[in-house]
C-alpha positions in Angstrom: 34.3 14.3 -39.2 34.2 10.7 -37.8 31.0 9.6 -36.2 30.6 6.8 -33.8 28.6 3.8 -34.4 26.0 5.1 -31.8 25.8 8.4 -33.5 25.1 6.6 -36.9 22.5 4.2 -35.3 20.8 7.3 -33.7 20.6 9.2 -36.9 19.3 6.3 -38.8 16.5 5.8 -36.2 15.6 9.4 -36.4 15.4 9.4 -40.1 13.3 6.3 -40.0 10.8 8.0 -37.8 10.7 11.0 -40.1 10.3 8.6 -43.1 7.6 6.6 -41.3 5.6 9.7 -40.0 6.2 12.4 -42.4 7.7 12.0 -45.8 9.4 9.3 -47.8 11.4 11.7 -49.8 14.0 11.1 -46.9 14.2 7.2 -47.5 17.5 7.5 -49.4 19.1 9.0 -46.5 17.7 6.4 -44.3 19.2 3.7 -46.7 22.6 5.4 -46.7 22.7 5.4 -42.9 21.3 1.8 -42.7 23.8 0.5 -45.2 26.6 2.2 -43.1 25.4 0.5 -39.8 25.3 -2.8 -41.6 28.9 -2.2 -43.1 30.3 -1.2 -39.7 28.4 -4.2 -38.0 29.9 -6.6 -40.6 33.4 -5.3 -40.1 33.2 -5.5 -36.4 32.0 -9.3 -36.8 35.0 -10.0 -39.1 37.4 -8.5 -36.7 36.0 -10.4 -33.8 36.2 -13.6 -35.9 39.8 -13.0 -36.9 40.8 -12.3 -33.4 39.1 -15.4 -32.1 40.9 -17.5 -34.9 44.2 -15.9 -34.0 43.7 -16.7 -30.3 42.9 -20.2 -31.0 45.9 -20.5 -33.4 48.2 -19.0 -30.7 46.8 -21.3 -28.1 47.5 -24.3 -30.4 51.0 -23.1 -31.1 51.7 -22.8 -27.3 50.4 -26.3 -26.7 52.6 -27.7 -29.5 55.5 -25.7 -28.0 54.9 -27.2 -24.5 54.7 -30.8 -25.9 57.9 -30.4 -27.7 59.6 -29.3 -24.4 58.5 -32.4 -22.7 60.4 -34.7 -24.9 
């Protein structure tokens, strides 16, 4: 079963509330969910950076191509 980022974050928040108000025995579950949120956020940032670099590289290549066509 695939869970969305929002579902994972919601579960983490619910478990955090349980740990804070009732019982620390669920802290390992919180840690698992929190690690998953962090992993997904890191992956999203890496993808965003890669796309941005790719866009810049493509723009530079297009500029070089346009310059060579002028001469």
